[in-house]
N, C-alpha and C positions, 0 to 999 in steps of 0.2 A: 471780295475785293473791296468793297467802298464804307463797308463798314470801318467804325472809329477801332483805331488798336492806338497801342502805343510808339512814340513818333522814334526812328529809329537815329543813333548817333552820325554824326559824320569824322571820319577818322581827324581831318585836320581840324575841326574843334577841341581838341587835347589841348592845342597852344593858346586857344582864348577861353577868358574865364567865364563862365556862365551863370557866375555866380549873382549877377547884377540883377536887380528885378527888373529894370525897366527895358532891360532883352529880352526880346519875347521868342518865344520855343521857335522852332522852324515850323516854314508850311503855316504860321498863322496867317489869316485873313486879316491883313492890316484896315483896308477901305475897300465899298464895292459890298455886290455887285452893283456898278454903275451905268446906267444902259449908255452907252459907247455911240460918240459922233462920226458916220459913215462919211470916207472922203472917195468914194467913189464918184465919178461922175455924177449921172442921173441919179445917184443913191442918197447924194452928199445933202440934201433937205430931207431924206425919210428917215425914220427910227428904224425899220424894218425892211428888208430885201423881199417882197414877193415873187413867187415863182414865174409868173408871165414877164414882167419887167424885166427876170435875170435872164430868161430864153432869149429875148429880145437885145440884150445886150451881150450875150455871148454871140449868137448871131452875128452881130456887126464885128464884133473883135478878129472872125472870121471862121469858115467853115469847120476848119480841122479842131479847131478849139470849141467849137459847140457839139461838133461829134464826141470829142474825149470826154465832155461834161456829162453829157447825156441831161434827157430834157428833164429841169427843177422839178421837183416835187414838192419841197417843203419851206417854207417860209425863215428866213434866217433872220436871228437877234442876237446880236451883240452885244456883250458887257464886258467890262473891263474890272479887273480886282488890282490890290496892290497887296505881296505878301512878304513875311520875311524868311530871309536866307542867308547865305555864307557869300564871302568872295572868295579869291582865288588863294588868298592867305589864311582860309578858317575864320575872316572876321564875320563880325555880323553885320546882315547890311539888308536892303530889299531891293525890291523887284516887280515887273507888273504882267499881267496875263493876259489876255483874250479870252471868254468863253464864250464859245460859238452855238446859239442853241438853234434845232429845226423845230417847226411846228407846222398844225395844217391837218386841213380834212384825211390827206391820205393816209392809208395804216401805216407806212412808213414811218412817218413823223410821229406819232401817236404813240404812248406809254414808255414803258424803259427802252433806252435806246445805246445803243455800242459808243464806246468813249474812242476817243482818237485822239491822244497826245501827240502834238505835232511841233515836231522840231524845224527853225527856220533857218534859210541858208545866210552866208556871210552877208553883213551891209555894214556900213563905215559910218551910217546918219545916227547921229545921236536921239533923234527922235524917234525912230523906227516904232511902230507901234502897230502891231498885227491886229490890232480891236480896231481900226480903221477901214481893213479892209481893201487895203492898196497892194496892187501887185501881186504877189506871192501868197498873201492872205484872202483876197478876192478869190483866187484860182482855188486854194483849200477849200474855200467857204463853197465855192460852187461846184466842186466834184465829191466834196464829202457831207458838209451840212446838209445841202439842198439834196441829198438825197438820204436823210434819216440819221447819221451821225453827230453826236457830240463832239465837238473840237473843244480842245485846250490847247493854247497856242501861246507859252508864254514870250516876252519879248528880250528876256535874258538879263542878267544882271549887267550893269553899264548902260543900258537904253531906256527908253521911256518908260518913267516911274519911277527909277532906281537913282539911288544918289551914290553909287558906288561910282567913281571917278573914271574907272576903266572896266575892259571886259574882259575878262577870264578867257579869252579864245581858245579853243582846242583845249582846255583843260580837262578832260575826261572826270576828272573825281567833282570837281566844281560842277560844273554843266549837269550832270548826272542828278547832284545833289540840287541845282535850281530847278529842273526838269521833277523831279520829287515833292518838290516842296509845292511848288506852282498845282500840281495836282491835290496835295492836300488843300490847300487854299480853295481851288477849284469845287472839291468835296463840299466844304464849308458851306460856298456859295449856292451850289445847287439846293443844299437842305434848305437854306433860305428861302430860295425862288423855289422850293417845291416842286423839283425838277429831280424824276426818279432814274438814275442811271441804269443801264442793261450792267449785266455780270462782265460784258466782254470788255477787253482794255487793249486798245490797239497803239502801236508806236509807232513813227513814221516821221522823215526829215529826210530834207533835201541839201546838197553840199556839205558846209559845215554841216547843218543839221542830220546830216547822212552819219557822221561821226558819233555827235549826241543822241542819236536814237539808239546805236549798239553800245554805247556806253552807260547810258539809262539800264537797255535790256538788261546788262550785265550787275548795275547796281541792285535792279528791282530783283532778281533772283537770288541776291545774297541776305534779303531779309525776307518778311514774311506778312508785310503789310499790302504788296500789290503782287498779282498774277495777272504776267502778260499772258494776254492770248495770243498774239505775234506781233513780229516786228519786222519794218520795210526801211533799209536803208538805200538810198537814192542817190547816187553820184557824189556820195562820199569820200573823205582822206582816211581811210581804216589803217591803212599800211604806213604810219606815220614816220616808222624808221626808213624804210625803203622811198618813202618819197623824199625826205630829207637827203637821204644819199646823193639820189639823183639830181637834185636841183644843185647841190655843190660838187659834184661830179660832171657837170656842163652841161645839162638835160633840165632848163628852169622850165615851170609854166606858165601860163597864161596868167596874167594877176600878180604874181611873185612878188612885186613890189610892195604891195599891199599886205597881200596874208603875211608876208616876214616880219614886218613889223608888228602887227597883230598878235602872233605867236611868240615873238620875243620879249614885248612889254608882258602881257600873261606869264609868260616862264620868270621873268624877273619878278613880278608881283607875288610869285607862286614861292620865291625862295629859289629858283633853280639856278642862278648866278652866271647865265651863259655869257658875261662882260661883268667887269669890275665899273663900268663907265661907259656909257653908248659910242662914244667914240674909237673902244675896241672894233666893235660891227660895222658902226656904219663911216661913212666919208663924213668929215668934219663940215660940209656945207647941209646935210642932212640931220646930222646927229642933237643939234639944239632942239628941244622941244616937241622930238619923234616919241616920246614916251607918253606923251599927254596928246598926242595927234588924235588918236581913235579910242572911243567915237567923234566925230565931227559934226559941226553945221555947217561945213561944206562940200561942196560938190568936189568930186574925182578931176575936174577940170578946173576947178579952183584952185585944188591942190598942185595940180601939175603947171598951172600960169603963176602963181607965186610962190613955187622951186622947192615947196615942202616934201615931195618925190618926187623921184624921176618914172618918165610913163613906163618903160620896161627894161630898162640895162640895170641889172642887178649886177656884173662883176665889170673890171676895166675889160676895156677892147682888147690888150695883149694877156690877160689872165687864161693860162690854161689848168686843163683841157676844155674845149670845146665842143658840145655834141654837135652829130648834124643836123642843120635846121635850126639851130640857136641863134643865129648871130645878132637877131633884135637883142639879146640878154646882154651882149658884151658891147658897149659903148664906154662914151666919156663924154660928161659925170656920171656917173653910175653910183649903187644905192651901198653895196658892202666892202669892207677894205679887202685889196689883196691880201695883206699879212692875216686877217680873219679866215678867208679862204683856205688859205696854203695850210694852215692850222688844223683846220676841220678836215681836209684832206690827208694831211700826214696822221691823226687818228684814227681815219678810215682806212689805211692802209696797213695800219698794225691792227686794228681792231673789226676787219670787217663783220660783216653780219648775216649776207647770203640768207636771210630770212630765218635765221636760226638762232641759236642762243648765242648772247656775242656779252662783250662786257667794256664798253666805251668807255675812254678817260675826258672827251671832251663833253662840256658839260651841257649844249645843246642836243649834242648825239645823245646822250641819257634823258634829256626832256623828252624828244621824240619816240623813242623807246619806250619811255614810261607811260606814253599818251597812245601807242599803239595799241590799237583792238585784240590783235592777234595773243589774246593771252586769258581769253575764257572760252566755255565749251555754252551755246547758246542753249536753255532748257525750253523754251517753245519755238516753235516754227518762225524760218527767217527768210525775206525776199532782199536780195541784193540787185538793184537795176542801176542800169549807165548806158552810156553810149560808147562804144569801143574806139570812138575819134576824138574824145573830149578830150581838148588841147589845157583846160584848165585844172580838173582834177583826174588824171589820168583812169583807166577802166583798170588798170593792174590793181589798182585798191581793192576793186572786186574781187578779182580772180585770186590775188594773194591772199583775201580773207577766208573765199570759200574754199580755198586749198588748205588752209589750217583749220578750218571748223569742221572739215570733212574728214581729215586725220583724225580728230578727235572724237567722230562717231556723230558730227550732227551737221550733215550737208547741208545748206540752203538754198533756196532755189534762187538761180542766177538768168538773170534777164539783159542780153545785150540789144539794143534798141535795133542795132546794125544790120541784126540779121532777119532778115526780110525773107518772109516765105517762109517762116517757120509756122507750122500750124499747132497751139496748142493755147490754153486760157488767155496766151497773152499777145496774140494775134493782133486785137484792136491795141494796142497799146503801140504794137511797130507800126501797124498801117499810122495811126494817129501820127507817130513820128514822122514817117514817110510825107505826109500831106504838109504838115507844119513845115517841115523842111523845105518840102518844094515852094511853099507859100513864103517863104524866108528866101528862098535863091530869086525870086520873082524879086524883091524888094530890094536885096544886094545887087542883082544886076541893074535896077535904077539908078541905085546910092553910087556905084561903079562909073558911071558914064559923066557923073560930075568930080570926080577925082579921080586920081593915079594909082589908085589901088583893085585888084582884083575883085570879081562877084564874091569866087572863094575864099580868099581871104578875109573879106568883109561879113560871109556868113559862119566863117567859124568864128569870129568873135561872139556870137550872138548863141553858140551851140550850147554850151552848158548854161548858162542865164537863161536862154530864150527857146531853143529845141527840142533839150531832155527834158526840163519840166515836168511840162505837161504830160505828156507820154508814161512818165516814171508813177507821177500820181495816181495816174489811170491804171498801171499795172498794180500799183498797190492797193486800191481799191478794189478791183478784180480779185485780187491774192486774200486779201481780208472778207469779202462778199463769198467767196468760194470756202472759206471755213465757216463763217455762219450759217449758211447751205447745208453745210456736214455736222453743225450743230443741233441745226432743226428737226435734221435725217433721225440722228442717235435720239432727240431727246424722246423722254415716257410719253 
């Protein structure tokens, strides 16, 4: 897996001249490995994270999180790398990745270690950097690196360390190329650091990263450079065509006023031509500057305060149809022009997909169908994890993908965190979800006393970002560990 081999070509590069000697080959290590500056609380002055200190921090963060992570076994050291890759239109660019390494006296931290190529969730922050071990990155390091996994966690093109002025959000072709290029660069960096990776390569990612994970699994199995041991898509939007059709049919999802501009800009940059000018899709007050809005240096609160985006109103107050319980997405001012929605719905009526073959004429629908991942057959084991009450990325993404893969002879393992009581290797993940949810409800009840909103409403706002993340990562680790044990038993 990790031996040198000819670099694969990326289809979109056919439109970009590669004759210029100044353009490095994809996956070339441009700078690094550089020891990264950690920005996680008590670790902010440290160059590495020792197991004892990590255990203390996890315990303070909540008993449920500490139980999910388990007792840390390895010291964590993080490096930053920059590498060459491509943008959404196949243009040469650069990006950066974190390389998170385990070490220590525990046998789990020594010798060739399995590699996890991790894809992070949606971020609007221009300075998003997995090497700083904040938030999601800290959780991944605690759950995987502290237990003996080498983690390669790309920041994606458009974020910290990248000169690309936009992010190719949910562009399956580009994002899988970016992941592969990060892995190539990490391979070079590990050689420089005299780190010996093991033969196992696992893929995992949460939310946006779930989509990126399946896209990367598909791309890697089309070539011979990397062999995927197993993959885990966690709360990701795989059924993009259905996802988009449901939104425009009147059942938007939480966070859609951020997701849609990210998708639209990504599509435009890739030449999908979903509009001829922003005013066709967006209302005038939001159209100006929206194509360069993300990634941003502003917080979501600042975006709303400055009127860059509406909080949740996607469609006009009187726009029809409206799904049950979706009133918050219909108000004035709103993001999407009614004429654009009506054109979308007319195409949907003429060319319904019904999760089968369809030929839409609408360019946005064409783009979503192109990036729908129900179009390949996994060659390696696949786990799909999520929560069936997720308001941001509906669980039908997992079930629809599972149905497609099963029909094509590759049934994945599906875990619904809401199925409490099920006794299998994912019981600990479900129990962790229940504990984290209980802790979250206590905080929501305290917050509800100081607001005019219910505790349940406040809890659901954190469902996708805080409740399901750690348990699904735990499910992925259990899944990968079980495969490693099977390999060990079968080894001569």
